[in-house]
C-alpha positions as CSV (number, residue, x, y, z in Angstrom):
1,M,110.6,92.4,130.0
2,A,107.8,91.1,132.3
3,E,105.8,87.9,131.3
4,I,102.1,88.3,131.8
5,T,99.6,85.3,132.1
6,L,96.2,85.7,130.7
7,K,93.6,83.3,130.2
8,F,91.3,83.3,127.2
9,T,88.5,81.1,125.9
10,Q,89.2,79.5,122.4
11,D,86.5,81.9,121.0
12,E,88.3,84.9,122.5
13,L,91.7,83.7,121.4
14,E,90.2,83.3,118.0
15,M,88.8,86.7,117.9
16,L,92.1,88.5,119.0
17,V,93.8,86.5,116.0
18,D,90.9,87.8,113.5
19,A,91.6,91.4,114.8
20,L,95.3,91.2,114.4
21,E,94.8,89.8,110.8
22,V,92.8,93.1,110.2
23,D,95.6,94.9,111.8
24,L,98.2,93.3,109.7
25,E,96.3,93.9,106.6
26,G,96.4,97.6,107.6
27,Y,100.1,97.9,108.1
28,A,100.7,95.7,104.9
29,E,98.7,98.2,102.8
30,A,100.4,101.2,104.5
31,A,103.8,99.7,103.6
32,K,102.8,99.3,100.1
33,E,101.6,103.0,100.0
34,A,105.0,104.1,101.6
35,R,106.9,102.2,98.9
36,M,104.8,103.8,96.1
37,N,105.8,107.6,97.9
38,N,109.4,106.5,98.4
39,S,109.1,107.1,102.2
40,R,111.7,104.9,103.4
41,E,111.3,105.9,107.2
42,D,107.6,104.9,106.8
43,I,108.3,101.5,104.9
44,V,110.5,100.6,107.8
45,T,107.9,101.6,110.5
46,F,104.9,99.6,109.0
47,T,107.0,96.7,107.8
48,E,108.3,96.4,111.4
49,A,105.0,96.8,112.7
50,A,103.8,94.2,110.3
51,T,106.3,91.8,111.3
52,R,105.4,92.1,115.2
53,V,101.9,91.7,114.4
54,Q,102.4,88.4,112.4
55,M,104.8,87.1,115.2
56,L,102.1,87.7,118.1
57,M,99.3,85.9,115.8
58,D,101.7,83.0,115.2
59,K,102.3,82.8,119.0
60,L,98.5,82.8,119.4
61,R,97.6,80.4,116.9
62,E,99.7,77.8,118.8
63,H,97.1,77.9,121.4
64,I,94.1,77.6,119.2
65,E,92.7,74.2,119.3
66,E,91.6,72.6,115.6
């Protein structure tokens, strides 16, 4: 996998994390609905997506200055 270097201001980085939080909430809700519908394939898909979004958020948060 190729590594890409990007430059963001602190505000831009915080905006990205905020947007990813909303995305994460959507995937978590979709996984919850999939569980209620016993849709195993969707559960796996949405849970994996939520996990990947969470990992990216964590990676970005490491660069946000307090």
